N, C-alpha and C positions, 0 to 999 in steps of 0.2 A: 459489893453492895453494902456490906456492914459499915464501910467507911463513908458512904455517900450520904449527904444531907438531902432533905426533901427537895430543896431547890435544884441540886445537881441531878437528882433523879428526873424531875419534871423537865429540866432542860434537855436531857437525853431523848425525851419524847418529841422534840421539836425539830422540824426540818425547815430551813429558811432559804430563800433565794439569795444567791451570791451577790446580786446587785444591791441588796439591802443590808449588807453585813461588813464587818471589818474584823481583822485578827484580834483586836482588842475586845470586841463583843464576843468572839469565840472563847476567849480566855475568861471573860467576866461571867458568861452564862453557862459555860461548859456545854454548848449546844451539841446535840447528838448527830446532826446531819446537815449538809448543805446540798443545794441542787442548782443546776443551770436550767431554767425554763427555756422554751423554744426561742432561739435568737439571743439568749443571754450568754455572751461570750466575753473573754478577757479584753479583747480588742478586735477590730475588724481584721479578717484574714489571719487570725491567731495561729501560731505554729504550735507543735507539741510542747516546745519549751515554754511558750507563753502560758499554755494551760498548766503545765507542771509547776511553773513558778508561782502562778496565782493560787493553785490548790495548796502548795506547800506553805505559802504565806498564811492561809487560813489554818492549815493543820498545825503550824507552829504556834498559832494562837491557842488552839485546843491543848496542845502538849504542854503549854506553859500554865495551864490552869492548875488548881490545887492538886487534883488527882491525876492529871495528865491523860485523861481519857481521849483517845483519838476520835475525830469526827469521821463520818462516812459520807463521801461525796457522790451524789447521784445525778444522772442525766437521762433524758429520753433518747435512747439509741434504738429506735424502733425499726429502722431498715438500714443497718449500718450505723456508723458514728455520725448520724445525719446532721448534728449541730455544728460539726467541726469542718472548717475549710480544708479542702484537699482530701477529705476522707472518701473511702469507697462507699457509694450509695447503692444498696442492694434493692431488688424489686420489693414493693410493699407487700378470742372468744368466739363465738359462733354468731354470725350475722344472719338473722332471719328475715331482714327486710332491707333491700339495697337503698332505700330512701334515706337510711341512716348515714350521717356524715362521717362516721368512723368505720364504715363497712370495709374499706380497703385495708384497715388494720386487722381484719379477721381473715383467717386462712380459708374458711369455708362456712356454708350453711349446714354442713354435715358434721355432727360432733365427733364422728370417728376420724375424719381427716384432721380436725383440730387436735384430737388426742395424739395422733401419730406425730404431728409437728411439734409436740412438746419436747421432742428430742433436741430441740435448740437449747434447752436448759443444760444438757450435757456439754454442748459446745461452749456455752457461756461460763458455766461454773466448773466444768470438768466432770469426768465419769465417776460415779460413786464407787469407792473401793469395795472389794468383795467383803460381804458380811456387814457392811455399813447399814445401820437402821434406816429403813425407807422413809420415815417421817421426820427425820432430823435434818436441819439445814446443812448443806455441804458446799464449801468452796475450796477448790484446790489451793493449798497454802502458798503456791508459787506466785509469780508476778504476771502470768499470762491469762488468768481467769478473773471473772468479775461476779459480784452478787447479782442474781437475776430476780425479777419481780413478775409473778403471774398476775395479770390484770384483765378486766376490772370485775372483781367479785361482787355479784354474780348476776347474770341475766341481762347485761347491758345491751347485748345484741338482739334482744327480743322486744324492745319497746314498741308501743302502739304507733303505727305509721312510720316507724323508724326515727321518731323524733328524739334527738339526743337529750340525755338526762331526764327522760320521761319515765312512764310507768310500764313495767312488763307485767302483763296479765296472763298468768298461767298457773295451773295447779301444782302441787308438790311433786307429783310424779313427772310432770312435764319439765319442771326445773331440774330434777335429778337426771332425767333422761337426756335432755338436750344441752343444758348450759353447765351442768356440774362435772361431767366426766373428765374434761381436760384438767380440772383442778385436782382430781384424784390422781391422775397421771403425774402432774407437776409435783405434788407432794411426795409421791413415791420416788421421784427423781431428785429429791433433796432441795427443791426450790427454797430459797432463803427468805423471800418476802412475798406477800401478796398485797395488791392494792384494791381497795374497796371502790365500787362504782358510784358515780353520782346518781344513778338511776334508782328506781323504786320497784319493789316487788309487791304487786297487789295493793298498792297504796302506801306501803311502808318504806321509808327511806332506807336504803342499804347502809348508809352511814350511821343509822341509829338502830340497826337490826340486831339485837342481842341474840335472838334464836339462831340466826344464820352465821353470824360472825363468831360468836363464842361457843354456843351449844353445839353447832354443827361443825364448822371449820376447825375450831380448836379442840373441842372435846370429842366429837365423834370421829373426825378424820385425823385426829391426833397431830394437827399441824403445830409444830413446836417453835417455829420462827416468828418473825414479827409481821404484823398487819399494819399497813399504812394507808394514809389518805391521799387522794389527788389534790391538785391545786385549788385553793379556796373552797374546799369541800365542806368544812365545818359550818361556815355561815349559811350554806345552802340547805341545811336541815330544816330551817324555817323559811317561810315565804311571806314577805320578801326576804332575801338573804340578810343575815345579821340582824333580824328584827329582835331576836332574843338570844344573844350570843352565849350568855351563861347557860341557858338551857341546852343550846347546841353542843357546847363543850361537855356538859354533864352527860347528855344522851350518847354522844359518840364514844367517850371513854368507857362508859358503862357497857356499851355495845361490844367493846373488845378491841377498839383501835389502840395500837401501841405507839405509833409514831404519826404525828400530824403535820401535814404540809401547811405551814403558816408563812407563806413567802414574805409577807411584809409586816403584819401587825403581831409579831411574835410576843411582844411584851404583854399585850392584852390577853393572849392565850395563857401565858405563863402565870400572870396574876390571877386570872379567872380559875384555872385549874388548882393553883395553890390554895385559893380561898375555898374551893369545893372540898379539897382534902382536909384542910384545917377545920372546916365545919363538919367533917365526917359524913358529908353527902356522898363522896366517893371514898371507898375504903382504901387504906394504905396497901392492902393486899392487891388491889387492881393496878396501882402504880408499880408495885414491886414486880408483878407478873409482866407488865409491859417492859420495864427496864431489863429484867432478866432475859427476855426474848431479844431485845436489841443487843445486849452485851454478848449473848450467845452467838449471834451472827458475827459480831466484830472479832470475838476470840476465834471462832471457827475459820474465818478467812485470814487469820494471821495479822490483823490490823495492828495489834499491840506490838508485834515484833517488827513489822514493816509499815509504819505509818506514813512515811515520806515518799512521795512520788519521785521516780528517777526517770532518766531519759534512755534507759537501756532498750525500750521498745519503740522509741520515737520513729525509727525507720519503717515501722509497720503501718503507719498511717498512710493510707492510699497506696500501699505497695502493689507492685504488679501482680503478685500472686493472688492478692485479694481482688484485684480488678478482673483477673482471669476467672476467678470463682464467680464474681458477680455477672460476668458475661455468660458463663455457663448457666447461671440461674435464669437469666433473661431468656436464653434459648429454650430452656426446658419449661418456662412459664407460658410461652406463646400458645394461644388457642386458635387453631385454624377452623373457622366457622363456615367458610365457603371457599371452594376452589374450582372455579369455572362455572359457566352457565349450564354446561352439560357435564355429566359424570365422566364421560370419555374424553373430555378436552380440558384438562386442568390447566390453570394458568401458572401455578407455582410448581417448582421453583422457577424464578425468572432468569432469562439469559443475561449473562454479564456483558456479552459483546453484542451491541446493536447500534443503530445510528443515533437515536436521540431519546432521552428519557425525561419526562416531566415529573419533578418532585414538588408537591404542593401541600398546603395546609399549615396553619399557624403553629402546629406542634412539631413540624419536621425539623425546624432549626431553632428549637427553644428548649434548652437544657432544663430550665426550671419547670416547664410544663411536664417533661417526661419523668422528672423526679417526684413531683406532686407535693402535697403538704408535708409538714414535719421535715423540711429540708432547709438548713441554715436558719430560717425563721419558722415560727410556729405554723403560720398559714402557708408556708412555702413562698417562693418568689418566682418571677418570670425572668427570661433572658438567659444569656450564656456566660455571665460573669460571677455567678454566685459561688461556684466551686469548680473543681476540676472534673473533667469527664468528656464524653464524646456524644454529640447530638446524632440523631438518626440520619440527618442529611450528611454529616461528615462521614458517618459509617458507610453510607451508600457510595459516596465519592471515593472512599478508600477501597471499595470492593469491586467496582466495575473495571472493565477493560479500558486501557488508556485511550483507545480510539472512540469510545462511547461518550457522547456529549450529554451533560446533565444541565437541564434548565430548571432553576428553582424560582418559584413565585409563591408567595404566601396565599394569595387569593386571586388567581388569574381570571381575566375577563373571558367571556365566551369567544369573542373574536380572536383573541390571542391563542386560545386553545386550537381553534379551527385552522388558524393560519400556519401552524407548525405541524409538521408530520411526525408526531411522537409515536414511537414503537409501543410504548405503554406508559402508564402514569402510576405513581405511588402517592396516595393521598393520606396524609397523617393528620388526624383531627381528634378531638375529644374534649375532656373537661379541663377547666382551669384549676390551679392548685387550691386546696382548701384543707381545713382541719376542724374536726368536731362540729359544733353547732353551725358554723358557717357553711358546712357541706350538706346539711339536711336539705333534701330536694324532693318535693312531692311529685314532680313531673318527670324527671330523669330524661329530659330531651338533650340531645347534643347541642351545645351552644352554637349560635351563629358565629362566624360564617360557615361552620362545618357542614350542615345539611345543604346549603346552597352550593358549596364547593363540590360535594359529592355529585349533585345533579349536573352541574356544569361540566365537570371533568369526566365523570364516568358515563355520562350520556353521549360523549363524543370520542372517547378513546378508551381502549382497554385499560382497566385499572384494578389495582389492589388497594383496599382501604385498610389502614392500620389505625385501630381505635386505641387511643391513650386515655384510660379512665380508671377510676377506683372502684368500678362496679359496672354491671350491665346497664346499657342505656337503650332508649327507644331507637331501634335501628330498622325495624321491619319496613317502614314506608320507603326506605332508600335501597333495600336489599336487591330489588330487580336491576338497579343501575350497575351494581358491582359485579365484577368478574371474580374477585376474591376478597375475603374479609378475614382479618386477623385481629384477635383481641390481644393487645400487648400489655394491658393493665397499666401499671405505673412502673416502668422498667428500671428507673434509677440512672446512675451515671454512665453505665456502659452501653451506649447505643449500638455498639457493634453486634450485641446479642440479637437485636431485632434484625439487623442486616444479615447476619450469618444464617438466620433461619431461611433466608431467601437465596443468598449468594454463595454460601459455603466457605469461600476463602476471600481474603482481603488483598486488594492491590491499590497502588497509588495512581491517581489520575488528575488531569487538569480540570478545573471547574468551569473555566470560561475561555473562549477563543480570543478575548480582548487581553492583550498583554497588560500586566500590572502598571508599568510605567505609562503606557498610553491611556489607561483608564484614569490614572491619577492626574495626568495632564488635562484630560477632558474635564474632570471635576473642577480643577483650578480655573480652567479657561471659562467654563460656563458660569462659575461663581463670579469671576471678574466681570463678565458681560452683564450679569444680573446687577452688580453693584453700580454699574455705570448708569442705570436707569434712575430717574428722579423718583424717590418714594416720599410722598407727602407725609406719611405717618411718621417718618423719621425726622421731620423738620420741626424743631421746637417752636419756630416762629408762627406756625400755622395754628388756628383755633383747635381746641381739643376735639370738638365734634367733627371737624373736617378730617383730622388725623384718624379718628375712630372709623369713620366711614371709608376712608381710603384703605385702611388696613383690612377692614371686613370685606371689602370688595375683592381683595386678593386671597382671602382665606378659603380653603376647602372645608367641606363638612367635617372631615377628620380633625383638622386643625381647630375648628371651632369647638367641637366636643372635647378635645384634649384640654382646651382652656377651662372647661367646666369641671375638671377633675382636680382634686387635691389629695396627694399621696403622703404617706409617712416616709420620712427619709430612710428608714431601715429597709424598705421594700423597693427602693428605686436606685437607679444609677444615672450618671450623666447621659448615657446612651438612651435610656428610656425617656428622659426629659426631651432629648432631641427628636427621637423617632415619633413620639406621640404628641409633641407640642403641649406638654402638661402645663396647666395654668398656675399651679401652686403646690408647694410642699409644706409639711409641718413637722415639728418635733412634738410627739405626744409626751405625757408625763414620764420622765426618766429616760427619754430617748435623746442620747447625747453622742457627740462625736467619739468620745473616749472618756473613761472615768476621770473626774476632776479636770475636765477640759478647760483650758484657758480661753480668754477672748480671742486670741490668735487662732486657736484650734477651731473655734466656731466660724470665724471669718473664712478660714481656708476651706472648711467643708461647704459653707454656703456658696462660695465662689465656684467650687468644683461643679456643683449642680447647676449654678447659673450659667457657667460656660457651656454646659450641655444644651441649655435652652437657647442661648445666643447663637449656637451653631446650627440651629434648625433652619428650615428654608426661609422663614420670615424673621427669624431672630427675635421672637416675642419673649421678653424676659418673664421669668416666673416670679411669684411673690411668696416669700418664706414666712410662715406664721408659727406662733408659739403661745402657749398659755402663760402670760405674765400677769397673774391675777392679784398678787400682792408683792409687787416688785418683780424682778426677772427671776422668778422662783425656781426655775428649772436648772439654773446655772450656778456652779460652784463659786463661792466667794462673792456672789451678788448681794446687794442689800435686800433684806427681807422685811417688808413693811407689815404693819398689822393687817389682819384680814378685815374685810369690809364691815363686819358687825362692829368692830372696834372703831373704825373710822366714822360710822354713823353716830356713835356716842360722842364724838368730838363736836358735832354740829358746826363744822368748820369747812365750808366748801373751798375756800382759798387754800387751805392746807391740802385738801385732796387734789386740787389742781396742781400744786407744787409737787406732790407725789407722782402725779401723772407725768410731769415733765422730767423728773428724775428717772422714772421707770423707762421713759422713751430713750433717754441717753444711755442707760445701761443695756437696753435691748439693742440699740444701734451699735453699741460697743462690740457686740458679737456678730454684727453684720446682718441682723434680722430687722425687717421693716414693718412687720405686721403682728399685732397682739390680739388674742381672743379675750378682750377685756374692754369695758367693764361689764360685770354682771349687774344688771339693774332689776333683778327679781325683787318682788315684794314678798318676803317670807311671812306667811300668815300662820304658820304652825312650826314651832321649834323642833318638832320630832323629825323634820326633814333633814336629811344628811348634808344638804348644801346651804343650810340656814346661815352659816357664817359667811357665805359669799354674798349675802344680801345686806345692804346698809341698814334696813329698818323694816318694821311691819307697816310703817306709815309712808304712803307714796310720796308725800310732800318732801320728806327727808331724802328719799331716793332721787326725786327730781333735782333737789339742790346738789346732790353729789354727782350728778352728771357733769359737773364742772371738770371732773377728771378728764373728760374728752378734750377739753381745750388744752389741758396739760399734755396729753398724749399726742394730739394731732396738731396743736397750735391754735391760736385765736383766729376764728373765721373772719375774713375781710367783711367790712361793713356792707359792701355792695353785693355780697354773695347771695345767690338764689337759695331759698329754702329747699332742703333736701339734697343739694348737690354736695358730693363728698369733697373734703378738703384736708390736705396734709401740707404742713408749712415748712418743709425743708428736710435736710439730711439728718437733723437732730430730732426729728419727730417720726412718729410711726402711725400706720393705719390702725384705727381702733375698731372694735366690734361690740355693739350693744347686744346683750344676750340675757336670757334665752326667750325669744319671742314665742308666745306671750302667755303669762299665767302660770309659769313653772313653780312659783312660790305659793300657789294656792291649792295644791293637790290634796285630795282626801287623806286625812290623818298624816299628812306630810310625807307620804310614801313617794320616793323618787320615781320619776318617769311615769307617774300615775295620772289620774283624771282630775281636772279642776272643774268642779261643778259650780257654776255661777251664771247669772243671767247677763245679757249684753250690757246692761247698765253697770253691773258689778265689775265686769271685765274692763270697761272703759274708765270707770272711776277709780279703781284700785291698781290694776296691773298695767294699764296702757299709758298713763301720763308720762312716765319717765322716757318712753319712746318718743313722745312729742318733743321733749326737751333735747333728746339726743339727736334727732333729725334736724332740729333748728340749729344745733351746734355743728352740723356738718359731719356727723358720724359716717364713716365710709362703708361699713358693712354691718349686717344684722344676722345673728345666728338664731336658727329656729330651735325651739325646745323639743326634747323627747316626749314631753307630756301631751295630754289630750285636753281639749275643751269640750265639755259635755259629750264625751265619747268619741270625738273626732280627733284623730292624730294631727298635731300641729304640722308635721311634715307633709301632710296631705290636705291641708286646709287652704283651698284656693281663695275662699272668701276673705280670710284674714291676711294671708301672705300677699296675694295679688290685689284683690279688690280694695282692701283697707290700707295695708302698709304702703303698697306701691302707688295705687291710684288715688286714694283719698288723702293720705299723708304726704304724697309726692316724694317718697324716698327714691333717690336716683342712684344710690350705691348698689352693691350686690348683696344678695341674700345667700347665706351659706348654711349647709346642713350641719348637724352635730356629728360626732364620731360614729360611723355606722348608722347614722340616723335614718337613712333611707331604708336600710335593712329592717329596721324595727317598725316600719309601717304595718307589716304583717305579724301575726302571732301564730307560731313561733317566728322569730326573725328570719327573714330570707326564705320563708315558705314559698313565696311567689315573687321572685326578685324582679322579673319583667314588669309585673303589675306595680311593684313598689317604685321602680324607676319611673314608670309612666306617670303615676299620680303625684310623685314627688316633684318632678319637673313641671308637670301641668299646674301644680299648686303655686309654683312661682319660685322654686329654689333654683338659684343660678349656678352655684358652685357646690359640688358634692364631696364631702370627706369620704373617700374610698381608700383608707390607709393601705390596704393590701391588694385586693383583687381588682385593680383598675381596668384591666383589659375586659373583664366581664361587664363592668359598667359601660365602658366605651362601646363594646360590641352590641349590647342590648339597646343603648340609646341610639346608636347609629341605625340599627334595624327599625326601631320605632319611628325614626324620622323618615327613613327610606320608604316605609309602608304608609306614610302620611298619618300615623296615629298621633304623633306629636308634630305640630306644624313647624315649618322652618322659621316662622316669625317668633316662636317661643325661644328657639335656639339663638336667634339673632339678638333678641332682647337680653338674654343672659350674658352673651359674649360682649355686647355693647356696654353693659353695666360693669363687667369685669375690666374691660379695657379702659373705661372711664376712670376707675380707681387707679389703675396703673399709670395712665397718663397724668392724672391729677397729682400724684405723689412724685412725679419726675423719674419714674422707674426706667423709662426708655433712655433718658439722658444719663442716668447714674445707676446702671443695673448692678454693678459690682460693689461689694462691700470693701471698705478700706480700713486701715489700721489707725486712722487719726483719732478715733474715739475710744480706743481700748482702755485708756487710763480712767475712763468714766465708770468702769465696772467696780462696784463696791467702794466708790469714792467716799472720803470722810464726810464731805458736805452732805452726801445722801444718807449716810449713817446718822449724822446729826439730825437730819430731817425726820428720819424714822424714829429716833429717840424722842423728838418733839411730839410726833404722832402718838407714840405710846403714852407719854405723859397726859396728853389731852383726851385719850380714849378711856382711861381708867375711871370707873364709876364707884364711888364710895357709898356702899349700901348700909353700913352700920359703923358708928364710931363711938363706942362706949355704951354702957347701960343707960346713961343719962346724958343729956346734951351738955351739962356743965362739967362732965368728967370724961372728955374724949381721950382715946388712946393715941390717935394720930394727930399730928405727925410724931414719929418716934424719935427719941433722943439718939444722936449718933454716938455720944460718949456715955458709956455705962460699963458695968463690970463684965457682963456676959450675955450674949444673945444666942438663943437656940433657933436654928433654921431647919425645918423639917418638910417632908413631902416629896413624892417622886417626880414632881415637876420643877423643883427648885434648882436642880442641877442637870437639866435635860433640855438642850437647845432644840432638839427635834420636837419635843412636846410643846414648847412655847411657840414654835413656828406653825405647827399643825399640818394638815393635809396640803396637797399641792406645793410641797417643798422638796426639791431635788428629785423626788419620785412622785408619781400620781397620788399614792395613798399617804405620802409623808413617811418619815422615819423617826426612830427614837435615838437617843444618845447625843454625844457632843462632837462627832466626827463627820457629820454630813456636810457642813459648810462653815464659814467664818461668822462669828458673832459672840455675844456675851450672855451667859446664863444669868438668871436672877440671883443665884447664889454668888456668882462672881461680882455682880453689880453691887450687892449688899456689902461684900468684902471691900470693894473699892470706895464705898460711900461712908463707912463708919470711921470713927476716930481710931488711929493706930493702936491706942491702948485698950480698945474694946475687943474682947475675945469672942470669936464666933465658933459655936459648936454646931456641926452639921450631922444630922442623922436622918436617913430617908424615911424610916417608919419606926420611931422609937416607942418602946413601951412606957407605961406610966411611971414605973419605978426609975427608969433612966431619966425621964423628963425631970422628975423631982430632984434627982441627984445632981443635975447640972446647976441648980440654984440660979437659973437664968433670970434676968430682969424682965424679959418678955420673949415671946417666940413669934416667928414668922413661918406660917404653914402654907406651902404652895402645892395645891392639888388640883385635879381636874380630869379632863378627858384625854385619852391617847389620840394620836392623829388618825384621821379618816377622811374619805372623800366620797361624795355622791352616795350611791346605794349602801355602801359599807357603813355609812354614818347614820342611816335611818335607825331611829331608836324610839320605841314606844314607851320606855320606862323613864329615861332621862335622869337616872340616878348617877351619883358620882361613883365611878368604878373604885373597887377596893385596890389598894389599902387606904384610899383617901378618907372615907368616913372613920376608919379606925385611927388614922393619924390625927384627925381633928379631935376625936374623943380622948385619945391618950394625952395629947399635948394641951388642948384648951381646958381640960378638966384639972390641970395641975399648975398652969402658969398663965398669966395674961397673954393673949394671943391675937394676932391679926391673921385672918385667913385670906389668901389670894387665890381666887378661882381662875384657872386657865381653861377656857372652854370656848366652843364655837356657838354657844347659846346659853340661855338660862338653864340651870339644873335644879333638881330637888334639893333644897338647902334648909327648908323650914325645920326639919327634925333636929338640926344641929345649931340653929341660930342662937338659942338661949345660952349655949356654952361658949359662943364666940364673942370676943370683946369688940373686934372690928372686922368688917367684911368688905373686900374689894373685888369687883369684877374686872379682871384684866383681859378678858377675851383671849385672842391668840395674838400676842404682841409682836411676834417676829424675832428678828435677830438681835435687836438692841435692848437687852434686858435692863440697861442702866435707866431707861425711862420709868421703870417700875420703882427702882430705888430712889430716883429723883423726887418722886411724890411721897413715898412712904416716909422719907426722912425730912421732908419739908423744904427742900430746895425750891420746889414749886407746889402750888396748891392743887387740890382736886377740883376739877371743873366739869368732868364728863357727866352726861345725862343718858339714862337708859333710852336706847333707840327701839327697844322692844319690851313688852310686858314681861315681868318676872312672876310666873304663876306660883301658886302654893303646891298644888298636886297636878299630875298629868290628867286627872279626870276632868279638869277644867278646860282642857284644850280641845279645839283651838279657842283662844281668848285674846282679843286684840282691843286696843284703845278704841272707845266709842261703842263697844258692844253693849247690849242691853243688860246682860248679866256680867258685871265686871267686878271681880273681887280678888285682885292680885295680892301677892306678898309685897311686891314693890311695883308701883304703877309706871306706865310709860312716862318718860320724862323725869323720873326720880333720879336724884343724885345729890348727896350731901357735899358740902364744899369745905375746904380748909384754906387758911392763908399761909403763904410761905413764911418760913422762920426767918426772922431778921437777925443776922449775925452782927453783933456790935463789935466794931474794931477797937482794939486796945493800943 
């Protein structure tokens, strides 16, 4: 530690997600730890070698840093190595309320059982040597043990109503008696780390609780290892999260947190903590304590001696010995709750030799369901292809006598049950996979069709019900029907364990009396016969409405509801697309086929899913969507255009239209035909974290910028009916106007909050751009998370149906936002059935259900079958979805091709982006007097100083929604030109450029620079993470301005998604440029700074003096801005005289 700088110490306190990092960043920042979050893998179906190679790549970056401190790689291995393909998945704090979505992660409601189970620490870390101090971290120095983490400190299992991340109300004695004992045992057993809970104790956030974390855990219990944060926990100290990040960092580090999970925005954390230490708000002793604890764990585990992963243990992944152990665990975990309707006539064990057995239930042959959440993906997955293992059905098949016939039906009809003489039935039902808040459930009923199946089957044949769930569920109403009831919990990958509890030994048996060849022939024959029938919907010569009606006449309810679901690609397979007739897929922010995927990689992936859809009964193609909000921003090497706030400053609708056309080409280059753009919000308060997605505070500018729709979709034909969706060919894409409506007007700019305005205000400010979008044939509209006067937009029938569809005559489809249906209730998903009901009845046609699609499908099916939602509403939704698909030619050209791959990142598109940057720049100040301007700058001079942490940071100049959801820092995320590189390429070869990110005043003076260019601003953010009530320039921006502009003539370039507080620094600045978030083509900034082009941009939003003035918009009665709406100085291009 004596050798470490402050920067190196603080970086040891950081843990980052692997998807947001490179080996170069590990070297540059000497980061203490990396992690793989749920579903974060090197590549799909990664092998041990793939994992080792990727970890070693990162570790080599750490080892090449100045001091060569190895990083520590962490992962959630909560029931086996559950993130890794082919790993053994074992069965799944003190949970005091089963309504909690993490209840299955708890061993018991009884603290004594939880204490006993802390013996797992010995298995993970190794047994403590004799005489080893009980409170000191220990990890066996060999290669077969790992660092363990006791979590979540403390009381997370006792929150009110079991609501995740909520408040635990209990006195000190109750906390010590119930929730604390297992931590005492863990510390005695040498646990190396503890993780703090998101929850609150009697109103105090655990992440800011000095008395519990430091005074009790560290001082009283003598815990000498490190204390760490869970995912995104620091921002959640405030409500809303990230509202005052500086306070959050200060409070958490003061509380005693040693290592902080900052999966994405690590640079903001590092700069904030550095500033707090340098200002002596956080003492150096606190940082030293944290780093000392982190290094103690690393030295104890032998990480300095053995930093590199090897493959000596690769054969242990999913080895048979571990699978046998998991099978034993399943057997011992089963709870027999009922055995026979009379005590003297038990049903179990079942006979292996009998005539016919019925196995039913959607969990019987669903590997993902029996593993539950935290399996391969964070929320878990469904189906049998997520990893290796044995389903309960397969285990039953392998256990019975060969002469016994098994009949399997997911949900058999009553007639089928009665027409077969079954000896007995095994019904396997339960919960769908979930994790954390998504699993909070105030009702705890078994989802349909589970209860219906129990009644149908058990009412007609002897049955044993096997309940697959992460907690007890409401079962009493169905208990009389059952002959036997088994609680199997979430058994994991080894379904044999469930079977062995009943059958004792395994044997091999045939599944069906139909020979495989005969069955295959039958499938081919019936398929051929079906194709011989004329299907009008497949005939492109027929009118679209006739094709729609013909197809809908052929569709079952299941196929219609499947069309209304949009899933994330990470949670689905081609088989799911086929079996459920899923209507759409999407790639969320950062969801890619593989790291740095090429256009060919994207096309291949999209086609794999599409082939699944095309192989369904009716062959309805799916539509793949993506957030392409400033170019094809999710894709490596795509052109990244300026964000909308910059485009609004151009006042150039034709430019925006051309950007739309270029974006469409790049999106189509990757095989994707649907974009979630444009955002036509009217941002009325820059404190909103999505303000940069808005073109302006003035609806007129936003209306003009809807020209982008014509670029994306194509020019609508002159004879086209208003409101009818239009897409003009294979080089165009389906557009989506979002977020309907009023999302830019929430109180204090808080994301997903309430917009308070009367009907006139809504119509005159927030609605006009939707009129223009519909006239231009926009195909889809996305509903906002926000509320209007207290009514959630996702549940607003008046606005979605009565106004948008009926009054405005919009005939495309309405889509929800990501988990938007879930958020109708507070907390989200508290009553999912109600949420689905009101969301569909409001008029939402397609629902983003990225992970738990079967729950949505099952609930909506039940609501229709019970006549709660009329069939007419389903038909309206499906008709709208099919109209878009037919209009875009998806039935004729469902598969992506490679003819457009060279359009990705094409030079013509980069030139267009460079033009957009030039036109978006707003010159706010140019010299102290009009007759002595600083700009344009001379290219030929002796020396130029370039400073600021945004000058050489491609990620910062691109902002959020770039490669990942929250954006990234650094220069390795994609292709482009930083502002520093652009300056270097623009000046005369004889001009010397000196670059220093944050120089002190003495250094500035020593350069004798002719002038300086200072580039500072905001780090990347997206949505709620960007909500900011202060709007100050983050450090070291202000320090850099003061140090540089106080010593040399300077131009300050602000990189930000909105106006920021700049007035305190304005007098020291010679020239000031608002560059917004310019994207990948930094040359556009240099073009105007050096006079190749003049400044033409005008403010599309008011630049305030102080945040106390907000909200303040043009036309307001009290309007006293620093720079008014429409302001922007101009310059003329420099005329170069040829000699």
